C-alpha positions in Angstrom: 93.3 99.8 115.0 92.9 103.6 114.5 95.4 104.1 117.3 98.0 101.9 115.5 97.8 103.9 112.2 97.9 107.2 114.2 101.1 106.0 115.7 102.4 105.2 112.2 101.4 108.7 111.2 103.4 110.1 114.1 106.3 107.8 113.0 105.9 109.4 109.5 106.1 112.9 111.1 109.4 111.9 112.8 111.0 110.0 109.9 109.2 111.3 106.8 108.0 107.8 105.9 105.9 105.0 107.2 107.8 102.3 109.0 109.3 99.6 106.9 107.3 96.3 107.2 110.4 94.6 108.3 113.3 95.8 110.4 116.4 94.2 108.8 120.0 93.8 109.7 122.8 96.0 108.5 123.4 93.9 105.4 119.7 94.2 104.5 119.3 90.4 104.3 118.3 89.2 107.7 114.7 89.9 108.9 114.8 91.0 112.5 111.6 92.6 113.8 108.2 93.8 112.7 106.9 97.3 112.1 104.7 96.7 115.2 107.9 97.0 117.2 109.2 100.1 115.3 106.1 102.1 116.2 106.2 101.3 120.0 107.6 104.8 120.9 104.6 106.4 119.1 102.2 104.2 121.0 103.5 105.4 124.3 105.7 102.3 124.9 109.2 103.9 124.7 110.4 101.9 127.7 109.3 98.6 126.0 110.9 99.7 122.8 114.3 100.3 124.5 114.2 96.8 125.9 114.5 95.2 122.4 117.8 94.4 120.9 117.2 95.9 117.5 120.2 94.1 116.0 118.8 90.8 116.9 115.9 88.8 115.3 112.5 88.5 116.9 113.2 85.0 118.1 116.6 85.6 119.7 116.6 84.4 123.3 116.5 88.0 124.6 113.8 89.3 122.2 111.7 86.2 122.8 111.4 87.2 126.4 109.5 90.3 125.3 106.8 88.6 123.3 104.5 88.3 126.4 104.7 92.1 126.9 102.5 92.7 123.9 100.6 96.0 124.2 96.8 95.7 124.5 96.4 97.7 121.2 97.6 94.6 119.3 95.2 92.2 121.1 94.6 90.4 124.4 96.3 87.2 123.5 98.4 85.8 126.5 100.8 84.1 124.0 101.7 87.3 122.1 99.6 86.5 119.1 98.1 89.5 117.1 95.5 89.4 114.4 96.6 92.9 113.3 98.5 92.5 110.1 99.5 94.8 107.3 99.7 94.3 103.6 103.1 94.0 101.9 104.0 94.1 98.3 102.6 95.3 95.0 102.0 99.0 95.7 100.7 98.7 99.2 101.6 101.3 101.9 104.0 98.8 103.6 105.7 97.9 100.3 109.4 98.8 100.8 111.2 101.5 98.8 115.0 101.7 98.2 117.4 104.5 97.7 119.7 104.1 94.6 122.8 104.7 96.8 121.7 102.1 99.4 119.8 99.5 97.5 120.1 97.0 100.2 118.3 99.1 102.7 114.5 98.6 102.9 112.6 101.8 103.8 109.1 102.6 104.4 107.0 104.5 101.9 106.3 108.2 102.3 102.8 109.6 102.0 103.8 111.3 98.8 104.6 108.0 97.2 101.0 106.7 97.9 99.7 108.4 94.8 96.2 107.1 95.1 95.9 108.7 98.5 96.1 107.2 102.0 92.4 107.7 102.7 91.5 105.0 100.1 94.4 102.7 100.5 94.2 99.9 103.1 97.0 99.7 105.7 96.1 96.9 108.0 93.3 94.4 108.8 92.2 92.3 111.7 92.5 88.9 110.1 90.9 85.7 111.1 92.2 83.9 114.3 94.1 81.3 112.2 96.1 84.1 110.5 97.4 85.5 113.9 101.2 86.0 114.1 103.6 86.7 117.0 103.4 90.5 117.2 107.2 91.0 117.0 107.6 88.6 114.1 108.1 90.3 110.7 105.2 88.6 109.1 102.2 90.2 107.4 99.8 89.4 104.6 101.9 89.4 101.4 99.7 90.9 98.7 100.0 90.3 95.0 97.6 90.5 92.0 96.6 87.0 92.6 95.6 87.6 96.2 92.0 86.9 97.1 89.7 87.9 99.9 90.1 84.4 101.2 93.7 85.2 102.2 92.2 86.9 105.3 91.1 83.6 106.7 87.7 82.3 107.8 85.6 85.3 108.9 82.3 83.9 110.3 80.1 86.9 109.5 81.9 87.9 106.2 83.0 91.2 107.7 86.5 92.3 108.5 87.8 95.3 110.5 90.2 97.3 108.4 92.1 100.6 108.7 93.1 102.9 106.0 96.4 104.9 105.8 94.8 108.0 107.2 93.6 106.0 110.3 90.0 105.7 109.3 88.8 102.4 110.6 85.6 100.5 109.6 84.1 97.1 109.1 84.1 95.9 105.5 81.4 93.6 104.3 83.4 91.3 102.0 80.2 89.8 100.5 79.7 93.2 98.8 83.2 93.4 97.3 84.7 91.5 94.4 88.3 90.3 94.8 89.2 93.0 92.1 87.7 95.7 94.2 89.4 94.6 97.4 92.7 94.5 95.5 92.1 98.1 94.3 91.8 99.1 98.0 95.2 97.5 98.6 97.1 99.2 95.8 98.2 102.7 96.6 99.9 103.3 93.3 97.7 102.0 90.5 96.2 105.4 89.6 92.7 103.9 89.6 90.0 106.0 91.1 87.8 104.1 93.6 84.4 104.3 92.1 82.5 101.9 94.3 81.1 102.0 97.8 82.7 100.0 100.6 
């Protein structure tokens, strides 16, 4: 997963923001593709990226044909399922931002807008198998203040592989974290200092 966030950081270098969680149509309403598609050029998959029709949804006849070309960095599933999902909503890195003059246009968050710091804010997780999604589909884990560790699915050993916004990856022992502490790691803008070990 470190490779994925490094690609997101290269995307940030190029665009001065992280990718938006969802690539939308021109009207800002229709969900088209996932951020996992947007960072393909920064993963070394420019040719695959150029095969997508970015103005069509992930499940259009054309784009569906590309699902089975999932890069190995997202997993080894033959049916295009990935367990690598980000966190959207409520101050997370993938929470969208909007410019006042284009309120319909969802944009990714810049590093400067992650006021708690990207090194202590979770970006993505390898969720349980039952939480896997089609890698091109604009679906992630929607986070809110009522979210719980259980939203990650059934994890046999109680540990989950996570990656922070600075690309640091590690296994979190969820048995040693409260839901409140886990939520603190998800929020990049609550201004609360992380004062516990994880």
